[in-house]
C-alpha positions as CSV (number, residue, x, y, z in Angstrom):
1,M,-12.0,-63.9,65.7
2,F,-11.5,-65.8,62.7
3,L,-14.7,-65.7,60.4
4,L,-14.5,-66.5,56.8
5,A,-18.1,-68.8,56.4
6,D,-19.3,-66.2,54.1
7,Y,-16.2,-65.1,52.4
8,D,-16.1,-65.5,48.6
9,F,-12.6,-67.1,48.2
10,K,-12.6,-67.2,44.3
11,A,-13.5,-63.3,44.0
12,N,-11.1,-62.1,46.9
13,L,-8.2,-64.4,47.1
14,H,-5.8,-65.3,44.4
15,I,-3.1,-68.1,45.0
16,F,-0.8,-69.3,42.3
17,R,2.8,-70.9,41.4
18,F,5.4,-69.2,39.2
19,Q,8.7,-71.0,38.8
20,K,8.2,-72.8,42.1
21,T,7.2,-69.4,43.8
22,N,4.1,-69.4,45.9
23,I,2.3,-66.3,45.4
24,V,-0.8,-65.1,47.4
25,M,-2.7,-62.0,46.7
26,D,-5.7,-60.3,48.5
27,V,-7.7,-58.7,46.0
28,N,-9.5,-55.8,47.6
29,S,-6.3,-54.7,49.9
30,G,-3.7,-55.4,46.7
31,A,-1.4,-57.1,49.4
32,I,0.7,-59.8,48.2
33,H,2.5,-62.6,49.9
34,L,5.2,-64.9,49.2
35,V,4.4,-67.9,51.2
36,D,6.1,-71.4,51.8
37,D,4.5,-74.7,50.5
38,V,3.0,-75.2,54.0
39,A,1.2,-71.9,54.0
40,Y,0.4,-72.4,50.4
41,A,-1.1,-75.8,51.0
42,L,-3.2,-74.5,53.9
43,L,-4.6,-71.7,51.9
44,E,-5.7,-74.2,49.2
45,N,-7.2,-76.3,51.9
46,L,-9.0,-73.3,53.4
47,T,-10.4,-72.2,50.2
48,A,-12.0,-75.9,49.4
49,C,-12.9,-75.7,53.2
50,Q,-15.0,-72.8,52.7
51,G,-13.1,-70.7,55.6
52,D,-13.1,-73.8,58.1
53,L,-9.3,-73.4,59.2
54,E,-9.3,-76.2,61.8
55,R,-10.4,-78.7,59.0
56,A,-8.1,-77.0,56.6
57,A,-4.9,-77.3,59.2
58,A,-6.0,-81.2,59.7
59,L,-5.9,-81.7,55.8
60,C,-2.3,-80.6,56.0
61,E,-1.3,-82.9,58.9
62,G,0.6,-85.9,57.5
63,K,1.8,-83.9,54.6
64,F,3.8,-81.5,56.6
65,P,5.2,-81.6,60.2
66,S,2.5,-80.4,62.9
67,E,5.2,-77.7,64.1
68,Q,5.0,-76.0,60.6
69,V,1.5,-76.5,59.9
70,A,0.8,-74.7,63.2
71,E,3.3,-71.9,62.4
72,A,1.5,-71.3,58.8
73,V,-2.0,-70.9,60.8
74,R,-0.4,-68.1,63.2
75,E,1.0,-66.4,60.0
76,I,-2.4,-66.6,58.3
77,K,-4.2,-65.4,61.4
78,A,-1.9,-62.7,61.9
79,A,-2.2,-61.3,58.2
80,Y,-5.9,-61.7,58.8
81,E,-5.7,-59.4,61.9
82,E,-3.5,-56.8,59.9
83,E,-5.9,-56.8,57.3
84,S,-3.7,-57.8,54.8
85,L,-5.5,-61.2,53.8
86,F,-9.2,-62.2,53.8
87,T,-10.3,-58.2,53.3
88,K,-13.7,-57.6,52.4
89,D,-14.7,-56.2,49.1
90,E,-15.2,-52.4,48.8
91,D,-18.2,-50.7,47.6
92,I,-16.3,-48.4,45.1
93,D,-18.8,-46.4,42.8
94,F,-19.2,-42.9,41.6
95,D,-21.5,-41.3,38.9
96,W,-20.0,-41.4,35.5
97,L,-22.3,-38.7,34.4
98,E,-20.5,-36.3,36.5
99,I,-17.1,-37.5,35.4
100,P,-15.3,-34.9,33.2
101,V,-13.9,-35.7,30.1
102,K,-10.1,-35.7,30.2
103,A,-8.7,-37.5,26.9
104,L,-9.2,-37.4,23.4
105,C,-8.1,-39.7,20.5
106,L,-7.9,-37.7,17.5
107,N,-8.1,-39.6,14.2
108,I,-6.3,-36.5,12.1
109,A,-6.1,-38.8,9.0
110,H,-8.4,-41.7,8.1
111,T,-5.5,-42.7,5.6
112,C,-2.3,-44.6,5.6
113,N,0.8,-44.9,3.8
114,M,1.1,-48.6,4.9
115,R,-1.2,-51.9,4.6
116,C,-0.4,-53.7,7.6
117,T,-2.5,-57.0,7.2
118,Y,-3.7,-57.2,10.7
119,C,-5.0,-53.5,11.1
120,F,-8.3,-53.2,13.0
121,A,-8.7,-49.9,11.2
122,E,-9.0,-51.5,7.7
123,Q,-5.7,-49.8,6.6
124,G,-6.4,-46.4,8.1
125,N,-9.8,-45.5,7.2
126,F,-11.7,-47.5,9.9
127,G,-14.0,-48.8,6.9
128,L,-15.1,-45.2,6.2
129,R,-14.0,-42.6,3.3
130,E,-10.3,-41.4,3.3
131,A,-10.1,-38.1,5.0
132,L,-7.9,-35.7,6.9
133,M,-8.9,-33.6,9.8
134,S,-9.0,-30.0,9.1
135,A,-7.6,-27.5,11.5
136,A,-10.9,-25.9,12.1
137,T,-12.3,-29.4,13.3
138,G,-9.3,-29.8,15.4
139,R,-9.5,-26.7,17.0
140,Q,-13.0,-27.4,18.0
141,A,-12.1,-30.9,19.1
142,L,-9.7,-29.1,21.9
143,D,-12.3,-26.6,22.7
144,F,-14.6,-29.5,23.6
145,L,-12.1,-30.9,25.7
146,I,-11.4,-27.9,27.4
147,A,-15.0,-27.2,28.1
148,R,-16.0,-30.9,29.1
149,S,-12.7,-31.2,31.2
150,Q,-14.1,-29.2,34.4
151,G,-11.3,-28.8,37.0
152,I,-9.3,-31.3,35.2
153,K,-5.9,-29.9,34.6
154,H,-4.0,-32.1,32.9
155,L,-5.4,-33.3,29.4
156,E,-4.4,-35.9,27.0
157,V,-4.7,-35.8,23.3
158,D,-3.2,-38.4,21.0
159,F,-2.7,-38.2,17.3
160,F,-4.1,-41.1,15.7
161,G,-5.0,-42.5,12.6
162,G,-4.0,-44.3,9.8
163,E,-1.0,-42.0,9.8
164,P,-1.0,-38.9,11.4
165,L,2.2,-37.7,9.8
166,L,0.3,-37.4,6.7
167,N,-1.6,-34.3,8.2
168,L,1.5,-32.8,9.8
169,D,0.7,-29.2,9.3
170,M,-2.4,-29.4,10.7
171,M,-1.2,-31.2,13.9
172,K,1.3,-28.5,14.1
173,E,-1.5,-26.0,14.3
174,M,-3.3,-28.3,17.0
175,V,0.1,-28.2,19.3
176,R,0.2,-24.4,18.8
177,Y,-3.5,-23.7,19.6
178,G,-3.5,-26.4,22.6
179,R,-0.5,-24.4,23.8
180,E,-2.3,-21.0,23.6
181,K,-5.1,-22.4,25.3
182,E,-3.0,-23.5,28.2
183,I,-2.2,-19.9,29.0
184,S,-5.8,-18.7,28.7
185,E,-7.7,-21.5,30.1
186,G,-5.1,-22.7,32.8
187,K,-4.9,-26.3,31.2
188,K,-2.2,-28.4,30.3
189,F,-2.2,-30.7,27.4
190,N,0.1,-33.7,27.0
191,F,0.2,-34.5,23.2
192,T,1.0,-37.9,21.8
193,L,1.9,-38.9,18.4
194,T,1.4,-42.6,17.6
195,T,3.0,-43.1,14.3
196,N,4.4,-46.1,11.7
197,A,7.4,-43.8,11.4
198,L,7.9,-43.8,7.7
199,L,7.7,-39.9,7.7
200,L,9.6,-39.6,11.0
201,D,12.4,-37.5,9.6
202,S,14.7,-35.1,11.4
203,K,12.7,-32.2,10.8
204,V,9.7,-33.7,12.5
205,M,11.9,-35.2,15.2
206,D,12.8,-31.6,15.9
207,W,9.3,-30.8,16.5
208,V,8.5,-33.5,18.4
209,I,11.8,-32.8,21.1
210,E,11.0,-28.7,20.9
211,N,7.2,-29.5,21.9
212,D,7.4,-32.2,24.4
213,I,5.5,-34.7,22.7
214,S,5.4,-38.3,23.6
215,V,5.7,-41.0,20.9
216,I,4.3,-44.5,20.1
217,L,6.7,-46.1,17.6
218,S,5.3,-49.2,15.6
219,L,7.6,-52.1,15.1
220,D,6.8,-55.7,15.6
221,G,10.3,-57.0,16.3
222,R,12.4,-59.1,14.1
223,E,12.7,-58.2,10.5
224,E,10.9,-61.3,9.0
225,V,8.4,-60.9,11.6
226,N,7.8,-56.9,11.0
227,D,7.9,-57.3,7.1
228,R,5.4,-60.2,7.2
229,H,2.8,-57.9,8.3
230,R,4.0,-54.2,8.4
231,I,4.1,-53.8,4.9
232,L,4.3,-50.9,2.1
233,A,1.6,-49.9,-0.2
234,D,4.1,-51.8,-2.9
235,G,3.9,-54.9,-0.7
236,Q,7.3,-54.6,0.5
237,G,8.5,-54.8,4.0
238,S,9.0,-51.7,6.1
239,Y,11.7,-52.7,8.8
240,G,14.6,-51.4,6.8
241,K,13.0,-48.1,6.5
242,I,11.8,-47.6,9.6
243,V,14.2,-48.8,12.2
244,P,16.8,-46.0,11.4
245,H,13.9,-43.5,12.4
246,I,12.8,-45.3,15.5
247,K,16.6,-45.3,16.8
248,E,17.2,-41.5,16.0
249,M,14.0,-40.9,17.6
250,V,14.7,-42.8,20.7
251,A,18.2,-41.5,20.7
252,R,16.9,-38.2,20.9
253,N,15.3,-38.7,24.4
254,P,11.8,-37.6,23.8
255,V,9.7,-36.6,27.0
256,S,8.4,-40.2,26.9
257,Y,8.0,-43.4,24.1
258,Y,7.2,-46.7,23.7
259,V,8.1,-49.2,20.9
260,R,4.9,-50.8,20.1
261,G,4.5,-54.3,18.5
262,T,1.7,-56.8,17.7
263,F,2.2,-60.2,17.8
264,T,0.1,-62.8,15.6
265,R,-1.0,-66.4,15.5
266,N,2.4,-66.4,13.2
267,N,4.7,-65.4,15.6
268,L,3.7,-67.0,19.0
269,D,7.2,-67.1,20.1
270,F,7.3,-63.2,20.4
271,S,9.7,-63.3,23.4
272,N,12.3,-63.4,20.5
273,D,10.8,-60.1,19.1
274,L,11.0,-58.5,22.8
275,K,14.6,-59.7,22.9
276,H,15.5,-58.2,19.6
277,L,13.6,-54.9,20.4
278,I,15.9,-54.8,23.4
279,E,18.9,-55.4,21.4
280,L,18.2,-52.8,19.2
281,G,18.6,-50.5,22.3
282,F,15.0,-49.8,23.2
283,D,14.0,-50.0,26.8
284,A,10.3,-49.0,26.7
285,I,8.4,-51.6,24.7
286,S,4.7,-52.7,24.3
287,L,3.8,-56.0,22.8
288,E,0.1,-56.4,21.9
289,P,-1.8,-59.3,20.6
290,A,-3.7,-58.9,17.5
291,V,-7.3,-58.2,18.0
292,G,-10.5,-58.1,15.8
293,Q,-12.1,-60.5,13.5
294,N,-9.5,-61.8,11.6
295,D,-7.3,-64.9,10.7
296,L,-4.2,-63.2,12.7
297,A,-6.0,-62.6,16.3
298,I,-5.3,-64.6,18.7
299,K,-7.5,-67.5,19.3
300,Q,-8.5,-69.9,22.2
301,E,-6.5,-72.7,20.8
302,D,-3.6,-70.7,20.7
303,L,-3.7,-69.6,24.7
304,P,-1.1,-72.6,25.9
305,R,1.4,-71.5,23.5
306,V,1.0,-67.8,24.3
307,L,0.8,-68.4,28.1
308,E,3.8,-70.4,27.6
309,E,5.5,-67.6,25.8
310,Y,4.4,-65.1,28.3
311,E,6.3,-67.1,31.1
312,R,9.7,-66.9,28.7
313,L,9.1,-63.3,28.3
314,T,9.0,-62.7,32.2
315,L,12.1,-64.5,32.8
316,L,13.9,-62.9,30.1
317,L,12.8,-59.4,31.5
318,L,14.2,-60.6,34.9
319,D,17.3,-61.6,33.2
320,Y,17.9,-58.2,31.9
321,Y,17.1,-56.6,35.2
322,K,19.9,-58.4,36.9
323,K,22.4,-57.6,34.3
324,G,21.2,-53.9,35.1
325,N,19.0,-53.3,31.8
326,R,15.8,-51.9,33.0
327,I,13.1,-52.7,30.9
328,Q,9.8,-51.0,31.0
329,F,7.2,-53.4,29.3
330,F,4.1,-51.9,29.0
331,H,1.8,-54.8,30.1
332,Y,3.5,-55.2,33.2
333,D,3.7,-51.6,34.4
334,L,0.8,-52.4,37.0
335,N,1.9,-49.8,39.7
336,L,1.6,-52.7,42.4
337,Q,2.9,-50.5,45.2
338,Q,0.1,-48.0,44.7
339,G,-2.8,-49.9,43.1
340,P,-4.8,-48.5,40.1
341,C,-6.7,-45.5,40.2
342,I,-10.8,-45.6,41.3
343,A,-11.6,-45.2,37.6
344,K,-9.4,-48.0,36.7
345,R,-10.6,-50.2,39.3
346,C,-14.3,-49.4,38.3
347,S,-14.2,-49.5,34.8
348,G,-11.1,-50.0,33.0
349,C,-10.1,-47.5,30.5
350,G,-13.1,-45.1,31.0
351,A,-13.9,-45.2,27.2
352,G,-17.4,-43.4,26.3
353,C,-17.1,-41.4,29.5
354,E,-13.7,-39.7,30.3
355,Y,-12.1,-40.7,27.2
356,L,-13.8,-40.3,23.6
357,V,-12.5,-40.3,20.1
358,V,-13.0,-37.7,17.2
359,T,-12.8,-38.6,13.6
360,P,-11.7,-36.1,10.7
361,G,-15.0,-35.0,10.3
362,G,-15.5,-34.2,14.1
363,D,-18.0,-37.3,14.8
364,I,-17.4,-38.5,18.5
365,Y,-17.3,-42.2,19.5
366,P,-16.6,-44.1,22.7
367,C,-13.0,-44.9,21.3
368,H,-11.3,-45.5,18.3
369,Q,-12.4,-49.5,18.0
370,F,-15.8,-48.1,17.9
371,I,-15.7,-45.8,15.1
372,G,-18.3,-46.5,12.4
373,E,-20.0,-49.0,14.8
374,D,-23.9,-48.9,14.7
375,G,-25.6,-47.0,17.8
376,F,-22.1,-45.9,19.2
377,Y,-22.3,-42.3,17.3
378,M,-22.4,-39.8,20.3
379,G,-22.2,-36.5,18.4
380,N,-20.0,-34.0,16.9
381,V,-17.5,-31.4,18.0
382,S,-18.9,-28.9,16.1
383,D,-21.8,-28.2,18.6
384,G,-19.8,-29.8,21.6
385,K,-23.2,-32.1,22.3
386,I,-22.8,-35.7,23.2
387,D,-25.5,-38.4,23.4
388,R,-26.0,-39.3,27.1
389,K,-27.9,-42.3,26.3
390,I,-24.6,-43.7,25.1
391,V,-22.4,-42.4,28.0
392,D,-25.2,-44.3,30.1
393,R,-24.5,-47.5,28.3
394,F,-20.8,-47.0,29.6
395,R,-21.8,-45.7,32.9
396,H,-23.9,-49.2,33.3
397,N,-21.0,-51.4,31.8
398,R,-18.6,-51.4,34.9
399,L,-17.5,-53.8,37.4
400,K,-20.4,-54.2,39.4
401,D,-22.7,-54.3,36.6
402,K,-21.2,-57.8,35.0
403,E,-19.5,-61.2,35.8
404,C,-16.4,-59.4,36.1
405,R,-17.2,-58.3,39.7
406,F,-16.2,-61.9,40.5
407,C,-12.9,-62.4,38.9
408,W,-9.7,-61.9,41.0
409,A,-8.2,-59.4,38.3
410,R,-10.8,-57.2,38.1
411,Y,-9.0,-54.4,39.8
412,F,-6.2,-54.4,37.5
413,C,-8.1,-54.4,34.1
414,G,-11.7,-52.7,35.2
415,G,-13.3,-55.4,33.4
416,G,-11.6,-55.3,30.1
417,C,-12.2,-54.0,26.9
418,H,-15.7,-52.6,26.0
419,A,-15.1,-53.0,22.1
420,A,-13.3,-56.4,22.3
421,A,-16.0,-57.9,24.4
422,L,-18.5,-56.4,21.7
423,H,-16.7,-58.0,18.8
424,A,-16.0,-61.4,20.4
425,G,-19.2,-61.9,21.2
426,G,-21.8,-59.2,20.7
427,D,-22.4,-58.0,24.1
428,M,-20.0,-55.5,26.0
429,S,-21.3,-56.7,29.3
430,T,-19.5,-60.2,28.6
431,P,-15.8,-60.3,28.7
432,D,-13.6,-61.2,25.8
433,R,-12.4,-65.0,27.2
434,V,-9.5,-64.8,25.3
435,A,-8.3,-61.4,26.3
436,C,-9.3,-62.2,30.0
437,T,-7.2,-65.3,30.0
438,M,-3.9,-63.3,28.9
439,Q,-4.7,-60.6,31.0
440,Q,-4.9,-62.6,34.1
441,K,-1.6,-64.4,33.0
442,R,0.2,-60.9,32.5
443,I,-1.1,-60.0,35.9
444,E,0.5,-62.9,37.5
445,N,3.9,-62.4,35.8
446,A,3.9,-58.8,36.8
447,I,3.5,-59.6,40.4
448,Y,6.2,-62.1,40.0
449,L,8.8,-60.0,38.5
450,D,8.0,-57.2,40.7
451,F,8.8,-59.5,43.7
452,M,11.9,-60.7,42.1
453,K,13.2,-57.3,41.4
454,R,12.8,-55.9,44.7
455,S,14.3,-59.2,46.5
456,K,17.5,-58.6,44.7
């Protein structure tokens, strides 16, 4: 039986074209199909006819040969019977109050040696007083994470700022302390350093390699693009100082790395920045749109240009792939063959529940973009307590609690960024439309790119 009268096509089926390639995604199963023009038209008609396959097929008659329409009908029925098309929405749920904390962002330096014009952290101090985290507070933070992690063995700690290398000795102490705790507590810490690379000298690189530290290295792309916004305290550009450091760090083969850039309204041709980063020799790259309430952040009127540019970027990645250059582009790493984990499917990043940030003074917030926000202070690592009411706010801001549950992209973004929604419209439960549009386009492009790679 082929019964789709009650099927929500908009929420559970996504059909789109990329470069004349017809792609169909069954949202709930994650199955993705490449189809010909006949099947594509039939599915469009089936959506318009709310599941009436006979009527949808009749609408295709006259536009396509009857035998091709009949074959498309058979294929669609077969996919339905195989449960790779028109599958029903799952009732995925679990109690976030019982979810352990598994990741901390340690803001060990609320100060910076750069003055990036688009910085959402207000040049590193997040609108608060400048401060460096003490080793004592850092140890309390790791103890807090261990105590809250329950049965989770692998724990994530990101050294963040401001610029964390301004507090290098404390960071070294944290890694030393963490390695001791691994032995006594049966845990494994995965440490990440996010840095602007100005202070990334050979001795620091030695330490990074010796201690298996992952690195995220900030560079926006072309020199003129980078130096327009990533400037030093004296107003000079940073490109010439940081590129040699980043190249050497990557050449040393750290346990993992990303070169992370930001694109703004001033460089909507950001595929050229991706190309430049690749030509510098980097193969793990992230290019993020500028966020926050500033004139450089991507706006609604920029979206047509941005979406076109993502298409150019996708074709560029495919061209490099054909030439044997496998570039890992962060936003396209969707793990399409396995699908996102249950936490990602339900709530995105897990901020406020399984992921928290700690300030230099030990204050706890849901994530770094909530630091200093009224109503989001959760406690302090000195006593290890957190405000359950705030956890509850995030616990009730999952897919099933907002309009995102009707979006075809929901299981890849989990409802989007809580902070972006709050800052865009004052309500965490209402997603940022600009961010949503870019995310949907990236998902479509990633699906296309994955298929093209596997077909070569």
